[in-house]
C-alpha positions in Angstrom: -23.3 27.1 29.1 -21.6 24.1 30.5 -18.0 24.0 29.2 -17.9 20.3 29.7 -20.6 19.6 27.2 -19.4 17.2 24.5 -19.0 18.8 21.1 -20.3 16.7 18.2 -19.4 17.3 14.5 -22.1 19.2 12.4 -24.1 16.5 10.7 -26.5 19.0 8.9 -27.2 18.5 5.1 -25.3 21.6 4.4 -22.1 20.4 6.3 -22.4 17.1 4.5 -22.5 18.6 1.0 -19.7 20.9 2.0 -17.6 17.9 3.1 -18.2 16.1 -0.1 -17.2 19.2 -2.2 -14.0 19.4 -0.1 -13.3 15.7 -0.8 -13.8 16.1 -4.5 -11.4 19.2 -4.5 -8.8 17.3 -2.8 -9.1 14.4 -5.2 -8.7 16.9 -8.1 -5.8 18.5 -6.5 -4.1 15.1 -5.9 -4.8 14.1 -9.5 -3.0 17.3 -10.6 -0.2 17.1 -8.1 0.9 13.5 -8.5 2.0 13.6 -12.1 4.1 16.6 -11.4 5.7 15.0 -8.3 6.6 12.0 -10.5 8.1 14.2 -13.2 10.2 16.3 -10.8 11.3 13.1 -9.0 12.7 11.7 -12.1 15.1 14.5 -12.2 16.4 14.2 -8.8 19.7 12.3 -8.0 23.4 12.5 -8.8 22.4 13.5 -12.4 20.1 16.5 -12.1 17.7 17.2 -14.8 15.0 19.8 -15.2 11.3 18.9 -15.2 11.2 20.0 -19.0 14.0 17.6 -19.9 12.4 14.8 -18.0 9.0 15.4 -19.7 10.8 15.4 -23.1 12.5 12.2 -22.3 9.3 10.5 -21.2 7.3 11.8 -24.1 10.0 10.9 -26.6 10.7 7.4 -25.4 7.0 6.6 -25.0 5.9 8.0 -28.3 9.0 6.9 -30.3 9.7 10.4 -31.5 13.4 10.6 -31.2 13.5 14.2 -32.2 12.2 15.2 -28.8 15.4 14.1 -27.4 17.6 16.4 -29.2 20.1 18.0 -27.0 19.7 15.4 -24.2 22.5 12.8 -23.9 21.7 9.1 -24.3 23.1 8.4 -20.9 20.7 10.8 -19.3 17.7 9.5 -21.2 18.6 5.9 -20.2 18.9 7.0 -16.5 15.6 8.6 -16.5 13.6 6.1 -18.5 15.2 2.8 -17.6 16.3 3.4 -13.9 14.4 6.2 -12.3 10.9 6.2 -14.0 10.1 2.4 -13.3 11.2 2.7 -9.7 9.0 5.9 -9.2 6.1 4.1 -10.8 6.6 1.2 -8.4 6.6 3.6 -5.5 3.5 5.3 -6.7 1.5 2.1 -7.3 2.7 0.4 -4.2 1.6 3.4 -2.1 -1.8 3.3 -3.8 -2.2 -0.4 -3.3 -1.3 -0.5 0.3 -3.4 2.6 1.1 -6.4 1.2 -0.8 -6.0 -2.2 0.8 -5.8 -0.4 4.3 -9.3 1.2 3.6 -10.7 -2.2 2.6 -9.4 -4.1 5.6 -10.4 -1.3 8.1 -14.0 -1.4 6.7 -14.6 -5.1 6.5 -12.9 -5.8 9.8 -14.6 -2.8 11.5 -11.4 -1.7 13.0 -9.7 1.8 12.2 -6.4 0.3 13.4 -6.4 -2.6 10.7 -3.8 -2.6 7.9 -3.1 -4.6 4.7 -1.0 -6.9 6.9 -3.6 -7.9 9.4 -4.5 -11.1 7.9 -0.9 -12.3 7.4 -0.7 -11.9 3.7 2.6 -10.0 4.0 4.0 -12.6 6.2 3.3 -15.1 3.6 5.0 -13.1 1.0 7.9 -12.6 3.4 8.2 -16.4 3.9 7.9 -17.0 0.1 10.6 -14.5 -0.9 12.9 -15.7 2.0 12.5 -19.3 0.9 13.4 -18.3 -2.7 16.5 -16.4 -1.7 17.6 -19.2 0.6 17.2 -21.9 -2.0 18.9 -19.7 -4.6 22.0 -19.4 -2.3 22.0 -22.9 -0.9 20.9 -25.1 -4.0 22.1 -22.6 -6.8 18.5 -22.3 -8.1 17.1 -19.4 -10.0 13.7 -19.0 -8.3 12.5 -15.3 -8.5 11.7 -14.1 -5.0 8.8 -11.9 -6.3 7.1 -15.0 -7.8 7.6 -17.1 -4.7 6.3 -14.3 -2.6 3.2 -13.9 -4.7 2.4 -17.7 -4.6 2.9 -17.9 -0.8 0.7 -14.8 -0.3 -2.1 -16.5 -2.2 -1.6 -19.8 -0.2 -1.5 -17.7 3.1 -5.0 -16.1 2.2 -6.4 -19.6 1.4 -5.1 -20.8 4.7 -6.5 -17.9 6.6 -10.0 -18.3 5.0 -9.9 -22.1 5.7 -9.0 -21.7 9.3 -11.6 -18.9 9.8 -14.4 -20.8 8.1 -13.8 -23.8 10.4 -15.2 -21.7 13.1 -18.4 -19.8 12.9 -17.7 -18.4 9.3 -15.9 -15.5 7.8 -16.7 -13.1 10.6 -14.3 -10.3 11.8 -13.1 -12.0 15.0 -12.4 -15.3 13.1 -10.5 -13.7 10.3 -8.3 -11.7 12.8 -7.6 -14.6 14.8 -6.8 -16.8 11.8 -4.6 -14.2 10.6 -2.6 -14.1 13.8 -2.3 -17.9 13.9 -1.2 -18.3 10.3 1.1 -15.3 10.6 2.9 -16.6 13.7 3.6 -20.0 12.0 5.0 -18.3 8.9 7.1 -15.8 11.0 8.7 -18.7 12.7 9.5 -20.2 9.1 11.2 -16.9 8.1 13.2 -16.9 11.4 14.4 -20.4 10.7 15.3 -19.5 7.1 17.4 -16.5 8.4 19.2 -18.7 10.9 19.9 -21.4 8.3 21.2 -18.7 5.8 24.3 -18.0 8.1 26.5 -15.3 6.6 24.1 -14.7 3.6 21.3 -13.6 6.0 21.7 -10.0 4.8 19.9 -10.7 1.5 16.8 -11.9 3.4 17.0 -9.0 5.9 17.3 -6.4 3.2 14.3 -7.7 1.3 12.1 -7.9 4.5 12.9 -4.2 5.2 11.1 -3.1 2.0 13.0 -1.4 -0.7 12.3 0.1 -4.1 16.0 -0.1 -5.1 16.6 -1.8 -8.5 12.9 -1.9 -9.5 12.5 -2.2 -13.2 10.0 -2.0 -15.9 8.7 -5.7 -15.4 8.0 -4.8 -11.8 6.2 -1.6 -12.8 4.2 -3.4 -15.6 3.2 -6.1 -13.1 2.0 -3.6 -10.4 0.3 -1.0 -12.6 -2.5 -3.1 -14.1 -3.2 -5.1 -10.9 -3.3 -2.1 -8.7 -5.4 -0.1 -11.2 -7.9 -2.9 -11.7 -8.2 -3.7 -8.0 -8.8 -0.2 -6.9 -11.3 0.4 -9.7 -13.3 -2.6 -8.8 -13.1 -1.6 -5.0 -14.4 1.9 -5.9 -17.0 0.5 -8.3 -18.7 -1.6 -5.5 -17.7 0.8 -2.7 -21.4 1.2 -1.6 -21.2 -2.6 -0.5 -18.1 -1.8 1.4 -19.9 1.0 3.3 -22.6 -1.4 4.2 -20.1 -4.1 5.4 -18.5 -1.4 7.7 -22.1 -1.4 9.5 -21.6 -5.0 10.6 -23.0 -8.3 9.2 -26.5 -7.8 10.7 -26.8 -4.2 9.5 -25.7 -5.1 6.1 -27.9 -8.1 5.6 -30.9 -6.0 6.8 -30.2 -3.7 3.9 -30.2 -6.5 1.4 -26.5 -7.0 0.9 -25.1 -10.6 0.3 -22.6 -10.2 3.2 -20.6 -13.5 2.4 -20.2 -12.6 -1.3 -19.2 -8.9 -0.7 -16.8 -9.8 2.1 -15.1 -12.5 0.0 -14.8 -10.0 -3.0 -13.1 -7.5 -0.9 -10.9 -10.0 0.9 -9.6 -11.0 -2.5 -9.2 -7.4 -3.7 -7.3 -6.3 -0.5 -5.1 -9.5 -0.5 -4.3 -9.1 -4.2 -3.3 -5.3 -3.6 -1.1 -6.3 -0.6 0.4 -9.4 -2.2 1.5 -7.8 -5.4 3.0 -4.8 -3.8 4.8 -6.9 -1.1 6.0 -9.4 -3.7 7.7 -6.7 -5.7 8.8 -4.2 -3.0 9.0 -6.1 0.3 7.2 -5.1 3.5 6.6 -1.4 3.6 5.0 -0.5 6.9 2.6 2.1 8.2 1.5 3.4 4.7 -1.6 1.2 4.7 -2.4 2.2 8.3 -1.7 5.8 8.7 -3.0 7.1 5.4 -6.6 5.7 5.4 -6.9 6.3 9.2 -6.0 10.0 9.0 -8.2 10.5 5.9 -11.0 8.7 7.5 -11.1 11.0 10.5 -10.1 14.2 8.9 -12.1 14.2 5.7 -14.7 11.4 5.3 -15.6 7.9 6.4 -17.5 7.3 3.1 -15.5 4.7 1.3 -16.8 5.9 -2.1 -14.5 9.0 -1.5 -12.1 7.4 0.9 -10.8 4.8 -1.6 -9.7 7.2 -4.3 -8.4 9.8 -1.7 -6.3 7.0 0.0 -5.0 5.6 -3.2 -3.8 9.0 -4.5 -2.5 10.1 -1.1 -0.6 6.9 -0.6 0.9 7.1 -4.1 2.1 10.6 -3.3 3.5 9.8 0.2 5.5 6.8 -0.9 6.8 8.6 -4.0 8.0 11.4 -1.7 9.5 8.9 0.8 11.3 7.1 -1.9 12.8 10.5 -3.0 14.0 11.1 0.5 15.9 7.7 0.8 17.4 8.4 -2.6 18.8 11.6 -1.6 19.8 11.0 2.1 23.4 10.0 2.3 25.6 7.9 0.2 24.1 4.5 1.3 20.4 4.2 0.5 18.1 3.4 3.5 15.3 0.9 2.6 12.1 2.9 2.3 10.3 0.5 4.5 12.6 1.6 7.4 11.8 5.4 6.8 8.1 4.9 6.7 8.1 2.9 9.9 10.6 5.4 11.6 8.4 8.3 10.7 4.9 6.7 10.6 5.2 5.0 14.0 5.7 8.2 16.1 3.5 10.2 14.0 0.5 7.6 14.3 1.1 7.6 18.2 0.8 11.4 18.3 -2.3 11.3 16.3 -3.8 8.5 18.4 -3.1 10.3 21.7 -4.4 13.6 20.4 -7.6 12.0 19.3 -8.1 10.2 22.7 -7.5 13.4 24.4 -9.9 15.3 22.2 -12.6 12.5 22.8 -12.4 12.9 26.7 -13.0 16.7 26.5 
């Protein structure tokens, strides 16, 4: 037998069914693991609490049954419920949002290296937040950076769609080029604001690095419904996303209204990205690495890939936030950690896959 013969994956019906069963098993395991990680995470920190104590605090505060808090100090209950728990929820929902958005953009742009920031939505959020921080310092205003970031994210998407539509329509090449153009202009605006901030530039830089520090219940209550609704809709119409990944002609030949489906998923992906970036800043590589690895290791079927990516992203960012909370005395922005670890890891996977493809 020729040892150089190329090996293709088993595409038999039995292998397909086994792969689906594996995916469902992984989804079930992630659904069971994620709540446990959240509970254990709330007990980590300078004030250590057991998982049982954390569970009692959460159940007691959420249900209003104060008897469940007997034996637990009011300070410990406040730390868990008012400080740690909303931050952990923000980490989980941000990870889920970025990973699900990564799946969406990789499918509609037909590029496994696309991520939630490809169309420049994150740059729009970065400009909006930087502008709010600058005006708050320079003109003594009280503009919430998350609100400004969210508004400019939406305006950026509108600009990208308008520029792309002036060409030959909302095709992949036009969307990518429009995203690059608009993002470059906004990035120049961010650089100007950092220069104009002078000694106060640290506030802008810290926000741009992506951090979950100081996140509160209003942030969690903003992210939770938006992420849940957008991911649910993405999964509900995931058959259309599978068709979009075949390209415009292939999808149209199968009866899909390509323009409507692409616009729907652009809006869903942009909403997931905009809300997460507006609350937590720019957190890199989660939306690229998670969907990419799951796509090539488990399944390219977006009906399964979306819930897998959302749950895996939530778990990954929760664990990453635990790491930055526990490393050293000064907290590292979680966006720095995900980029430092995600970049080299992704390079390794990319080189390994390229090497395997040549064998």
